[in-house]
N, C-alpha and C positions, 0 to 999 in steps of 0.2 A: 054350652056355656063357654064364653071366650075367656082364656086366662088373662089375668091382669098383671102387668109388670109393675112390681112395687116401686122400682126406681123411677117410673114415669111421673110419680107424684112426689119426688124428693123435694126437700126444702131448697129454695133457690139460694144463691150466694148471699151471705149475711154481711160481708165486709162492705165498706164504702170506698168507692174510687172517685177521686175528684180530678178535674182537668182544668188547667189554666193555659191560655194562649195569648199571644200578642197580635191581634189582628192589624192588618194594614191594607190600604187600598185607596180608591178615589171616591169622591162624592161630587155629583153634579146635579143641579136642579134649578128651580126658579121660584119666584115669589110674586104675589099680587096683593094689592091692598088699596085702601082709600082713607084719607084723613079729611077732617072737616073742622074748620076753625069756628068756634062758637064764642059768644060774648067777646070782648075785645082780645083777650090773650090766650084763652083755653083752646086746646086742640084735642079732638077725640078721633079714634080711628080703629080699623080692623085690618088684619093682615093674615095671609096664609102662605105656607111654603111647602113644597114637596121636592124630594131629592131621591135619585136612584144612587145606589152605592155598590161598590165592589170590595168592601172591607171583608177580609177573610183571614182566618188564622187556624192552624192545625197543630196538634201535639199528639204524641204517642203516650199512652198510659199503660201501666201494669194493672192487670185485672186481679183484684184481691179475691182470694178463696178459690177461684177457678183456674188460675194460671193463664199464661199467655199475655198478649198485648192487644190493644185496640187503637185505631187511629180516630181521634175525635176532631171534627172540623166544625167551626162556627162561622156563619156568614151573615152579614147584614145586607138586606136587599133594598130597603127604603127607609127614609126618615121623613116625617111630616109634622107640621104644627099649625095651629090656629090661635091667634092672639088678639087681644084688645089693647089699645094704647090710650093713655091720658097724658097730655103734655101742657106745658106753659111756654108761650112764645115771648121772647124779649128781643126786639129788633129783628135780626136775621137768624137768631139762635132759638132752638127748641130744646127744652129739657123735658124728658119724659120717663114714665114708668110703663111697663107692659107686662102682661101675663096671659096665660091660656093653657091649652092642652097640647100634648106632644105624643107622637106614636113612632114606633120602630117595628120593622118586620125582620125577623131572624129565621135562619134555617140551620138545623143541627144534624150532623150525620155521625154515626159511630159504626166503624167497620172492623171486625176482628176475624179470627180464624173460624170460618163456618157460619158467621152471622153478620148482619148489618141492619141498621134501622135509621130512619130519618124522621125528624120532627120539625114542625113549624111553630113559631111563637110570634104573636102580635102583642107587643108591650105598649101599654099606655101610661102616661105620666103627665107631668105639668112642667111649665117653663115660666120663669119670671126674670125680669131684668130692668135695667135703667140705661139711659143713653143721652147723648147730646147730638143734635143735628144742626147743620149750617145750610141756609138757603143761599146758594151762589147765583141764582137768578129767580125770577118770579114763580116759576113752576118746577124748579129742580133743586134738590138738596142732597147732601151726603152726610 
């Protein structure tokens, strides 16, 4: 029979450690979409966008109950969305509302004395907004 170390099954740390950081970095990407004017003044459309990001932030935290510190790093790798749009055109102006789904991809790492782990998170959510667009030529607007 193999002896059992009673400490091998000890209760893990019960305290809570929270970490906050202020990420910074760059975001670059592109978008695609299509609008169609129906009835005299109504416009409907769809749009999608995707961006890569280098947003990253790190902070050192004290580990409650176990002692020591750990370096916590959070990084956002990508942002994406898909939206629908409904607008009303007046002369060269378009007033619109849009809404849809949005996603972000994050990576978290925690490194301390004698341990380290990494986790990935794919967050989903929604986006909504309104805007005004001006057609400065027959096929171009801003």
